[in-house]
C-alpha positions as CSV (number, residue, x, y, z in Angstrom):
1,M,-23.7,-0.9,7.2
2,R,-22.0,-1.8,10.7
3,W,-19.5,1.0,12.8
4,D,-20.2,-0.2,16.0
5,N,-18.1,-2.5,18.2
6,L,-15.7,-2.0,15.9
7,G,-11.5,-3.0,16.6
8,D,-8.2,-3.1,15.2
9,R,-6.9,-5.7,13.1
10,P,-3.6,-6.4,11.2
11,D,-2.8,-4.2,8.9
12,G,-5.5,-1.5,9.9
13,A,-8.5,-3.9,9.0
14,A,-11.5,-4.3,11.3
15,E,-13.1,-6.5,12.7
16,A,-16.0,-7.1,15.3
17,A,-14.6,-6.7,18.8
18,A,-15.0,-8.9,22.1
19,P,-17.0,-7.5,24.6
20,G,-16.5,-4.7,26.5
21,D,-13.6,-3.7,24.0
22,A,-13.4,0.0,23.2
23,A,-15.5,0.6,19.4
24,L,-13.2,2.2,17.0
25,F,-15.7,4.6,16.5
26,G,-20.1,4.9,17.2
27,T,-22.8,5.4,14.7
28,D,-22.8,8.9,15.9
29,A,-19.7,10.1,14.7
30,V,-20.2,9.2,10.9
31,T,-20.8,11.7,8.3
32,T,-21.6,10.4,4.8
33,R,-20.7,13.0,1.2
34,T,-21.3,13.0,-2.1
35,F,-19.5,15.0,-4.4
36,D,-20.4,16.0,-8.1
37,T,-17.1,16.5,-9.3
38,P,-16.0,14.3,-12.1
39,E,-12.9,12.8,-10.2
40,F,-14.8,11.7,-7.5
41,R,-18.5,10.6,-9.4
42,G,-20.4,7.7,-8.2
43,I,-17.8,7.9,-4.7
44,T,-19.3,7.9,-1.8
45,F,-17.0,9.2,1.5
46,H,-18.3,8.0,5.1
47,E,-16.3,10.8,7.4
48,I,-15.5,9.2,10.6
49,R,-14.1,10.5,14.2
50,A,-11.9,7.7,14.6
51,R,-11.1,6.8,18.7
52,T,-7.4,5.2,17.9
53,V,-5.5,5.3,14.7
54,L,-2.3,3.7,15.6
55,N,-2.9,-0.1,14.6
56,R,-0.6,-3.3,15.9
57,V,0.2,-6.2,13.3
58,P,0.3,-9.1,15.3
59,G,3.6,-11.1,15.9
60,A,2.6,-14.0,13.5
61,S,1.6,-11.6,10.8
62,R,4.6,-12.0,7.3
63,M,4.6,-7.9,7.8
64,P,8.0,-6.6,8.8
65,F,6.9,-4.1,11.0
66,E,4.6,-3.6,13.9
67,W,2.4,-0.5,13.9
68,T,0.4,0.9,11.0
69,V,-1.4,4.5,9.9
70,N,-4.2,3.8,7.9
71,P,-6.5,7.2,7.2
72,Y,-8.7,5.3,4.8
73,R,-10.3,2.4,4.3
74,G,-11.6,1.7,1.1
75,C,-9.5,2.8,-2.2
76,T,-10.6,4.0,-5.6
77,H,-7.4,2.9,-7.5
78,A,-9.8,0.4,-7.9
79,C,-7.0,-2.9,-8.6
80,V,-8.7,-6.0,-9.1
81,Y,-6.3,-7.5,-6.7
82,C,-6.5,-5.2,-3.9
83,F,-5.6,-8.1,-0.7
84,A,-7.7,-5.0,1.6
85,R,-10.9,-5.7,0.2
86,K,-11.8,-8.3,3.0
87,T,-11.5,-5.3,5.5
88,H,-15.1,-3.8,4.0
89,S,-16.8,-6.4,4.9
90,Y,-16.2,-5.9,8.4
91,L,-18.3,-2.7,7.8
92,D,-21.0,-5.2,6.4
93,L,-19.8,-2.8,2.7
94,D,-19.5,-4.6,-0.6
95,T,-15.6,-6.2,-0.9
96,G,-16.1,-6.0,-4.9
97,L,-17.2,-2.5,-6.3
98,G,-17.8,-1.4,-2.9
99,F,-14.6,-1.2,-1.5
100,D,-14.0,0.8,-5.0
101,T,-16.6,3.6,-4.5
102,Q,-17.6,3.6,-0.3
103,I,-14.2,5.1,0.9
104,V,-14.3,5.7,4.7
105,V,-12.5,8.8,6.1
106,K,-10.7,9.1,9.1
107,V,-10.9,13.0,9.0
108,N,-9.1,13.4,13.0
109,A,-6.6,11.4,12.0
110,P,-3.8,13.8,12.6
111,D,-4.6,15.5,16.1
112,V,-5.7,11.5,17.1
113,L,-1.9,10.4,16.0
114,R,-0.6,13.5,17.8
115,R,-2.3,12.8,20.9
116,Q,-1.4,8.6,20.8
117,L,2.7,9.8,19.8
118,A,2.8,11.7,22.6
119,S,0.9,9.3,24.8
120,P,3.8,8.1,27.9
121,R,3.6,4.3,26.7
122,W,4.2,5.1,23.0
123,Q,7.8,4.1,22.8
124,G,8.6,5.5,19.3
125,A,8.4,2.4,17.4
126,H,8.3,2.4,13.8
127,I,5.2,3.5,11.5
128,A,4.2,1.9,8.2
129,M,1.8,4.0,6.2
130,G,0.5,2.4,3.0
131,T,0.0,-0.7,3.9
132,N,-3.4,-1.2,3.4
133,V,-4.7,1.1,1.1
134,D,-3.3,3.5,-0.6
135,C,-2.9,6.8,1.9
136,Y,-2.6,8.9,-1.0
137,Q,-5.1,7.8,-3.4
138,R,-7.9,10.2,-5.0
139,A,-9.4,11.2,-1.9
140,E,-6.0,12.8,0.1
141,G,-6.3,15.4,-2.6
142,R,-9.6,16.8,-0.9
143,Y,-9.0,15.8,2.8
144,R,-5.5,16.9,2.8
145,L,-4.9,14.3,5.9
146,M,-1.0,13.3,5.3
147,P,0.3,16.6,5.8
148,G,-0.8,16.8,9.6
149,I,0.5,13.1,9.6
150,I,3.8,13.8,9.0
151,E,3.8,16.8,11.2
152,A,3.2,14.6,13.9
153,L,5.7,12.1,13.2
154,R,8.0,15.0,12.3
155,D,7.4,16.7,15.6
156,R,8.6,13.6,17.8
157,A,10.8,12.4,15.7
158,N,9.0,9.1,14.9
159,P,10.4,6.8,12.2
160,F,7.5,6.2,9.6
161,S,7.6,4.7,5.6
162,I,5.3,5.5,3.2
163,L,4.4,3.2,-0.1
164,T,2.1,4.4,-2.8
165,K,1.0,4.1,-6.0
166,G,-0.1,7.6,-6.3
167,T,1.6,10.9,-7.2
168,L,0.1,13.2,-4.6
169,I,2.8,12.2,-2.6
170,L,5.0,14.7,-4.5
171,R,2.6,18.1,-2.6
172,D,4.4,16.8,0.7
173,L,7.9,17.0,-0.4
174,D,9.1,19.5,1.9
175,L,7.5,17.9,5.2
176,L,9.1,14.5,3.9
177,R,12.5,16.1,4.0
178,Q,12.1,17.9,7.1
179,A,11.4,14.7,8.4
180,A,13.9,12.9,7.3
181,E,16.4,15.8,9.0
182,V,15.1,14.3,12.3
183,T,14.4,10.6,12.0
184,D,14.2,7.7,9.5
185,V,11.7,7.8,6.5
186,G,11.4,5.2,3.8
187,I,9.6,5.5,0.7
188,S,8.6,2.9,-1.7
189,V,6.5,3.1,-5.1
190,S,4.6,0.5,-6.1
191,V,4.9,-0.5,-10.1
192,G,4.2,-4.3,-10.9
193,F,4.6,-3.7,-14.5
194,T,4.7,-1.4,-17.3
195,D,2.8,-2.9,-19.7
196,H,-0.5,0.0,-20.9
197,A,-2.4,-2.7,-21.5
198,L,-2.4,-5.0,-18.5
199,W,-2.2,-1.2,-16.5
200,R,-5.7,0.4,-17.7
201,T,-8.0,-3.2,-16.6
202,V,-6.0,-3.9,-13.4
203,E,-5.5,-0.9,-11.8
204,P,-7.7,1.5,-13.4
205,G,-8.3,4.3,-11.0
206,T,-4.1,4.2,-10.7
207,P,-1.4,6.9,-11.6
208,A,0.0,5.2,-15.0
209,P,3.3,3.5,-14.3
210,E,5.7,6.0,-16.2
211,R,3.8,8.6,-13.6
212,R,4.5,6.7,-10.5
213,L,7.7,6.1,-11.8
214,D,8.6,10.2,-12.3
215,V,7.8,10.3,-9.0
216,V,10.9,8.0,-8.0
217,R,13.0,10.3,-11.1
218,T,11.9,13.3,-8.9
219,L,12.3,12.3,-5.6
220,S,15.8,11.1,-6.6
221,G,16.5,14.1,-7.9
222,V,16.2,16.3,-4.8
223,G,18.6,13.8,-3.4
224,I,15.5,11.7,-1.4
225,G,16.2,8.0,-2.0
226,C,13.1,6.2,-3.1
227,G,12.7,2.1,-3.1
228,V,10.1,0.8,-5.9
229,L,8.1,-2.2,-4.7
230,M,7.7,-4.3,-8.7
231,A,4.2,-5.6,-7.2
232,P,2.5,-7.3,-8.1
233,V,3.7,-9.8,-10.5
234,I,1.3,-11.4,-11.9
235,P,1.1,-15.0,-13.2
236,F,0.6,-15.5,-17.1
237,L,-0.1,-11.8,-17.3
238,G,2.8,-9.8,-16.4
239,D,5.9,-12.3,-15.9
240,R,6.8,-13.0,-19.6
241,P,10.8,-12.0,-19.2
242,E,10.2,-9.3,-21.2
243,Q,7.8,-8.3,-19.3
244,L,10.3,-8.4,-16.7
245,R,12.6,-6.9,-18.6
246,D,11.2,-4.1,-19.7
247,T,9.8,-3.1,-16.1
248,V,13.3,-3.4,-14.1
249,R,15.1,-0.9,-17.2
250,A,12.1,1.3,-16.6
251,I,12.5,0.9,-12.6
252,A,16.3,1.4,-13.2
253,A,16.2,4.3,-15.6
254,S,14.2,6.7,-12.6
255,G,16.9,6.8,-10.6
256,A,15.4,4.1,-7.8
257,V,18.0,2.7,-5.6
258,S,16.2,-0.6,-5.0
259,V,13.5,-3.0,-6.5
260,T,11.7,-5.7,-4.6
261,P,9.8,-8.2,-6.7
262,L,6.6,-9.3,-4.7
263,V,3.9,-12.1,-6.7
264,L,0.3,-11.6,-6.3
265,H,-1.3,-13.1,-3.5
266,L,-5.1,-13.4,-3.2
267,R,-6.5,-13.7,0.0
268,P,-10.0,-14.0,0.8
269,G,-12.3,-11.1,-0.6
270,A,-9.9,-9.9,-3.0
271,R,-9.5,-13.5,-4.5
272,E,-13.3,-13.4,-5.2
273,W,-13.3,-10.4,-7.0
274,F,-9.7,-11.5,-9.1
275,M,-10.9,-14.5,-10.1
276,A,-14.6,-13.0,-11.5
277,W,-12.4,-9.7,-13.6
278,L,-10.0,-13.1,-14.9
279,R,-13.5,-15.1,-16.0
280,E,-13.9,-12.3,-18.1
281,H,-11.3,-10.8,-19.1
282,H,-9.4,-14.3,-19.6
283,P,-11.2,-17.2,-18.9
284,E,-8.5,-19.4,-20.3
285,L,-5.9,-18.5,-17.3
286,V,-9.0,-19.3,-14.8
287,R,-7.9,-23.4,-14.6
288,R,-4.2,-22.2,-14.4
289,Y,-4.9,-20.2,-11.7
290,E,-6.5,-22.3,-10.0
291,Q,-3.6,-24.6,-9.6
292,L,-1.5,-22.9,-9.1
293,Y,-3.3,-21.0,-5.9
294,A,-4.7,-24.4,-5.0
295,A,-3.0,-24.6,-2.0
296,G,-4.1,-20.7,-0.6
297,A,-3.3,-17.3,-1.1
298,Y,0.3,-17.4,-1.8
299,A,1.6,-18.7,-5.0
300,P,4.1,-21.8,-4.7
301,T,7.5,-21.0,-3.1
302,W,8.8,-22.4,-6.5
303,Y,7.3,-19.8,-8.7
304,Q,8.1,-16.9,-6.2
305,R,12.0,-17.5,-6.3
306,R,12.0,-18.0,-9.5
307,I,10.5,-14.6,-10.5
308,T,12.4,-12.9,-7.1
309,R,15.5,-14.5,-8.8
310,Q,14.9,-13.3,-12.4
311,V,14.0,-9.9,-11.1
312,H,17.5,-9.6,-8.6
313,E,19.3,-11.1,-12.2
314,L,17.8,-7.7,-14.3
315,A,18.5,-5.4,-11.4
316,A,21.6,-6.5,-10.3
317,E,22.7,-6.2,-14.5
318,Y,21.0,-2.2,-14.9
319,G,22.8,-1.5,-11.4
320,I,19.8,-1.5,-8.8
321,G,19.0,-4.1,-6.0
322,P,16.6,-5.3,-3.0
323,A,15.8,-3.0,-0.3
324,R,16.5,-4.7,3.1
325,R,13.6,-6.2,4.7
326,G,11.9,-4.2,7.3
327,E,14.6,-1.8,7.5
328,A,13.7,2.1,7.7
329,R,15.9,4.4,5.2
330,R,17.0,7.9,5.3
331,I,15.7,9.5,2.7
332,S,18.6,11.8,2.0
333,E,21.4,9.5,2.4
334,P,22.6,6.5,0.4
335,Q,21.7,2.7,1.2
336,D,24.0,0.1,1.0
337,Q,22.8,-3.2,-1.4
338,P,22.2,-6.4,1.0
339,S,22.0,-9.3,-1.4
340,P,19.6,-10.9,-3.4
341,E,18.2,-13.4,-0.6
342,A,17.0,-10.5,1.8
343,T,13.8,-10.0,0.3
344,Q,11.0,-12.3,0.1
345,L,7.5,-11.1,-0.2
346,T,7.4,-8.5,2.4
347,L,5.3,-5.0,2.5
348,L,2.1,-6.2,1.4
């Protein structure tokens, strides 16, 4: 495994740094652990003491934000399509099963973030979390990094947003409400579909879709506006009109303030793992995927626009709208709804 000379990349990924660049952490700062409990059986945790946790997103990125914090690398959600799989290759770790079971934990992330936020050079920019791997994945139940991170952001009144598939975010409800009193806080839950058969095979380590929507319902019930990132919409498996309708209907019933569709994209690392899964479970679709994604990681514009239009029409029917692109949301206040043209494949 390669630990030395790691620098920052978009979304908290890492790569070999140029000569003279400071390493993200060194081999003497790594402790490897396993836990013989049912929820962590077969998973290895690499605890590291990071030198920095603020990651800058390049201007050329599609992301609607400039800074991210990612306390974990790798994810036990084990989503077969996860675009962040490639990040494990920079550590000489496997981007398939290794991404699901070899988890890097920045155990000092809250302390490092607090120090970096206090720097005179920090200008208080919006910080996005959960955009690389889920900050509320299963490991967070043991390591409890997010309370300290939220406290650091709250104490500096620094705006932030969180995207998650996890239900553990409800543990930090009081901290989120405190932060929302002093700064802009945006929360989104990712629910791409409500089809249970599809969920069990492509997102085996995540809470069920209805449990994620219960998070939205709970947040809404205490006055915290929560949007839903309807992601990913999976071509030929989760994009039938009745599937889209069922999902949007469930999202609306949860009390979500917005819904933003995002079509599956297959970057290197994720593409190989997803296609291997597709050949095993749906071999009849392999050729169709090769054609649909022949030009690269993203589905054709015509397909993206079709899905976006369908979801926005359903959302309007059920009384919810798309999220504003790149805009933080104060969670104690209602959010005005923009036109459907405002959303086009953001956040992930």
